[in-house]
N, C-alpha and C positions, 0 to 999 in steps of 0.2 A: 301146167296145171289148169290154167285158164279159169273158166266159170266155176268148175267144181272146187278149185282151190279157194276162190274168192268166197264161195258160199260156206266152206268149212272154216275159213278164217274170219268170217263176219262177226262172231262173238268177241273177237279181239280188236275190232275196229276202234272202240273208245281208247284202248291202251295205245294203239298205234297213233291215233290222233293226238293224244296227250303228249306222247313222246315227241312228235313233230312240233307241237306248240312250245314245249320246253326247249327244244333245240333252237327254235326261232328267237325266243326271248333271250337265251344265252348269247346267241350271236349278236343281237342288237345291243345287249349290255356290254359285251366286249368291244363292239364298234365304238360305243360312246366312251368307254373307259380309256381307250387308246386314241381317241380323237385329239389331234394336236391342238385344236382350238380350246377344247375342254381342259387339257393339261396346262396350257398357257394361262387360262383364266384362274385355275387353281394356284398356279405359281404367283400370279398377281395378288390373289387373296392372301396367300401365305406371307408375302412380303408386307402387305398391309397389317397383318397380325403381328409381325415382328416390329414394325415401326410404331404401332400403337401400344406395344408392351404386353400383348396378350400371351405371347410365347417367348421363350428365351432363345439364345443363339443355338444351343445344342438341339433343341426341338426343331428349330428352323432348318438346321443343316441336315438332320435326319430325314425330315419330310421333303426337303428340297431334293435330296439324293433320290428318294423314291419317285418323285415326279419327273426328274430328269431321266431316270431309267425308263419310265413309261413313254416319255417323249422320244427317246432314242429308238425304242421299239416301234413307236408310231411312225416316225420318219423313215425308219428302215423298212417298214412295210411287212415286218415279220412278227405278227402277233403270235404268242405261244399257243401251242395246241391245247385245247381245253379237254379236261377229263371229266367235266361236269361238276367239279368242286371249286372252280375259280370263282372269285368275287364273293 
């Protein structure tokens, strides 16, 4: 298609650019979400909340399981495929 194709698709450039930006933001958000350092910091904060009495054992266990699942995914290096609805 070449030059003719680019000229014909020019009106759609803002849409294509916006889609690219959204993909980049989503990838960065997933990278931070599954970052082991971030998950470990959240685990430490969760433990602080438990010891200070802000949350009970049941809440701690539930949230700890979620964080440990994230950490397992992060350390396994297999982040789930995104369909654009995650996070």
